[in-house]
C-alpha positions as CSV (number, residue, x, y, z in Angstrom):
1,X,0.0,0.2,0.0
2,X,2.9,2.3,1.2
3,X,5.0,1.6,-2.5
4,X,1.7,2.9,-4.4
5,X,1.4,5.8,-2.6
6,X,5.0,6.6,-2.6
7,X,4.0,6.0,-6.6
8,X,1.3,7.9,-6.9
9,X,2.8,10.8,-4.7
10,X,6.0,10.5,-7.3
11,X,3.8,10.9,-10.4
12,X,1.9,13.7,-9.0
13,X,5.2,15.5,-8.4
14,X,6.3,15.1,-11.7
15,X,3.1,16.5,-13.3
16,X,3.6,19.4,-10.9
17,X,7.2,20.0,-12.1
18,X,6.5,19.4,-15.7
19,X,3.5,22.0,-15.5
20,X,6.2,24.5,-13.7
21,X,8.6,24.3,-16.3
22,X,6.2,24.6,-19.2
23,X,6.5,27.8,-20.8
24,X,4.2,29.8,-21.2
25,X,2.4,31.0,-24.8
26,X,3.0,34.7,-25.6
27,X,0.4,37.3,-27.5
28,X,1.5,39.9,-29.4
29,X,-0.1,42.5,-31.9
30,X,0.6,44.4,-34.7
31,X,-1.3,47.8,-33.9
32,X,1.2,50.6,-33.0
33,X,0.2,52.0,-29.3
34,X,-1.1,55.8,-29.7
35,X,-2.5,56.9,-32.2
36,X,-0.8,58.0,-35.4
37,X,-0.5,61.7,-36.9
38,X,-2.1,62.9,-39.8
39,X,-0.2,62.2,-43.4
40,X,1.3,65.2,-44.3
41,X,-0.8,66.1,-47.2
42,X,-3.7,65.7,-45.4
43,X,-2.7,68.1,-42.9
44,X,-2.0,70.8,-45.2
45,X,-5.0,71.0,-46.3
46,X,-7.7,73.3,-45.1
47,X,-10.4,72.0,-42.3
48,X,-13.4,72.6,-44.9
49,X,-11.9,70.9,-47.7
50,X,-10.8,67.7,-46.1
51,X,-14.4,66.8,-44.8
52,X,-14.8,63.2,-43.7
53,X,-13.4,60.3,-45.0
54,X,-14.4,56.5,-45.2
55,X,-12.0,53.5,-46.1
56,X,-13.4,50.1,-46.8
57,X,-10.3,47.9,-45.8
58,X,-11.0,44.5,-47.3
59,X,-9.3,40.9,-46.0
60,X,-5.0,41.0,-46.8
61,X,-3.9,38.3,-49.0
62,X,-0.3,36.8,-47.0
63,X,1.6,33.6,-47.7
64,X,0.4,30.5,-47.3
65,X,3.0,29.9,-44.6
66,X,2.2,33.5,-43.1
67,X,-1.6,32.6,-42.6
68,X,-1.5,31.4,-39.3
69,X,-1.2,32.6,-35.2
70,X,2.1,31.3,-34.7
71,X,4.8,34.2,-35.8
72,X,7.0,32.9,-38.4
73,X,11.0,33.7,-38.9
74,X,13.6,32.5,-41.2
75,X,16.4,30.8,-39.7
76,X,18.6,30.5,-43.1
77,X,17.7,30.7,-47.0
78,X,16.3,26.9,-46.4
79,X,14.6,27.1,-43.4
80,X,11.4,28.5,-41.0
81,X,10.9,28.4,-37.8
82,X,7.0,28.5,-36.8
83,X,7.3,30.0,-32.9
84,X,4.4,27.8,-31.0
85,X,5.1,30.1,-27.5
86,X,4.7,33.2,-29.8
87,X,1.8,33.8,-31.2
88,X,-0.5,36.6,-32.6
89,X,-4.0,37.7,-31.1
90,X,-4.6,36.8,-34.2
91,X,-4.2,34.8,-37.2
92,X,-1.8,36.9,-38.7
93,X,-3.6,37.9,-42.3
94,X,-6.7,39.1,-40.4
95,X,-3.8,40.6,-37.5
96,X,-2.2,42.9,-40.5
97,X,-5.4,43.9,-41.9
98,X,-6.4,45.3,-38.2
99,X,-3.7,47.0,-38.1
100,X,-3.5,48.8,-41.7
101,X,-7.2,49.9,-41.4
102,X,-6.6,51.4,-37.5
103,X,-3.5,52.8,-39.1
104,X,-4.8,54.5,-42.1
105,X,-7.8,55.5,-40.7
106,X,-6.3,57.3,-37.6
107,X,-4.2,59.1,-40.1
108,X,-6.7,60.5,-42.1
109,X,-9.1,61.2,-39.3
110,X,-11.3,57.8,-41.6
111,X,-14.2,55.8,-40.6
112,X,-13.8,52.4,-41.7
113,X,-16.8,51.2,-42.6
114,X,-15.1,47.8,-43.5
115,X,-18.1,45.9,-41.1
116,X,-21.2,47.7,-41.8
117,X,-22.3,51.7,-41.6
118,X,-21.5,52.3,-45.4
119,X,-22.6,56.2,-46.0
120,X,-25.2,56.9,-48.8
121,X,-23.9,59.1,-51.3
122,X,-20.4,59.7,-49.3
123,X,-17.6,58.7,-51.8
124,X,-15.4,55.1,-49.7
125,X,-12.0,54.0,-50.5
126,X,-11.9,50.9,-50.9
127,X,-8.4,48.9,-50.2
128,X,-7.1,45.9,-51.4
129,X,-3.9,44.8,-50.0
130,X,-1.6,42.2,-50.9
131,X,1.6,41.1,-48.5
132,X,3.7,39.7,-51.5
133,X,6.4,38.9,-49.6
134,X,8.2,38.9,-45.8
135,X,11.0,37.5,-44.3
136,X,12.0,38.4,-40.7
137,X,14.9,37.3,-38.8
138,X,15.5,37.7,-35.3
139,X,18.7,39.8,-34.9
140,X,18.5,40.4,-38.3
141,X,16.1,42.5,-40.6
142,X,12.2,42.5,-41.2
143,X,12.5,42.3,-45.0
144,X,8.4,43.1,-46.9
145,X,7.0,43.9,-50.0
146,X,3.3,44.6,-50.4
147,X,1.0,45.6,-52.8
148,X,-2.1,47.4,-53.2
149,X,-5.3,48.9,-55.1
150,X,-7.7,51.9,-53.8
151,X,-10.9,52.2,-55.8
152,X,-12.6,55.6,-55.1
153,X,-16.7,54.6,-55.0
154,X,-18.5,56.9,-56.6
155,X,-16.3,57.9,-59.9
156,X,-14.1,54.5,-60.2
157,X,-10.8,56.5,-59.8
158,X,-8.3,54.2,-58.8
159,X,-4.2,53.6,-57.4
160,X,-2.6,50.8,-57.7
161,X,1.0,50.6,-55.3
162,X,3.6,49.0,-54.3
163,X,6.2,49.1,-51.7
164,X,9.5,46.9,-50.4
165,X,9.8,48.0,-46.2
166,X,13.2,46.8,-45.0
167,X,13.1,47.7,-40.7
168,X,16.2,46.7,-38.6
169,X,15.5,44.1,-36.1
170,X,17.3,45.3,-32.4
171,X,18.2,42.1,-30.2
172,X,18.2,38.3,-30.8
173,X,14.4,38.3,-29.4
174,X,11.0,37.8,-30.6
175,X,10.3,41.3,-29.1
176,X,12.4,43.1,-31.7
177,X,11.0,41.3,-34.6
178,X,7.7,42.5,-33.6
179,X,8.8,45.6,-33.3
180,X,10.1,45.4,-36.9
181,X,7.4,44.0,-38.1
182,X,5.0,46.9,-36.3
183,X,7.7,49.6,-38.1
184,X,7.2,48.2,-41.7
185,X,3.3,48.3,-41.0
186,X,3.3,51.8,-40.3
187,X,5.0,52.5,-43.0
188,X,2.6,50.8,-45.3
189,X,-0.2,53.1,-43.5
190,X,1.3,56.1,-44.2
191,X,2.0,55.4,-48.1
192,X,-1.2,54.2,-48.2
193,X,-2.7,56.8,-46.5
194,X,-1.2,59.1,-48.9
195,X,-2.5,57.5,-51.5
196,X,-6.2,58.1,-50.0
197,X,-5.2,61.9,-50.2
198,X,-3.8,61.8,-53.9
199,X,-7.5,60.4,-54.9
200,X,-9.1,62.6,-52.8
201,X,-7.5,65.8,-54.7
202,X,-8.2,64.2,-58.2
203,X,-5.3,62.7,-58.7
204,X,-5.0,59.1,-59.5
205,X,-2.6,56.8,-61.6
206,X,-0.1,53.8,-60.4
207,X,2.8,54.3,-57.9
208,X,5.5,52.2,-56.8
209,X,8.8,52.0,-55.5
């Protein structure tokens, strides 16, 4: 009887030690803290000319290997690591859409009507974003390529753009990778905001960088 009790106690102790030693899951977001400043083009316009802006940001297309809640980092030319304990607060494609939508809305003082409340007799700027490539390296850099199309609903004026972004990663931990990604998304939000402002002023066309 005592032997059974001892084995049971040892098993319970091992389970407790395993639970204590397990690594907790950490959750990250692409959304930057604080409000963003208006884009320079918008800030320069008279208040009466700016008015209210409505945007619609569709789901973002991302490479299949990134469409997951786990953070994915590149380790060398042939290998990537999917980090089970380091995750986005939502699947990466959703996290990216929300970060871009809030970033553009904050910069333009715009209303995001993607999930409803589309205004009547008011132009809406429909934004379709594609993440074409993203490599993130701990202690290295975030290297990303984006493309997007913006279409104005009332006159079908549109702009097609692309942007390559490289941001350094500080430190060897995942926090530096996330911060690099946040800066990359902020750069894209700046460019999209400037593009919407140009369309509002009647300047369509194609841009690239």
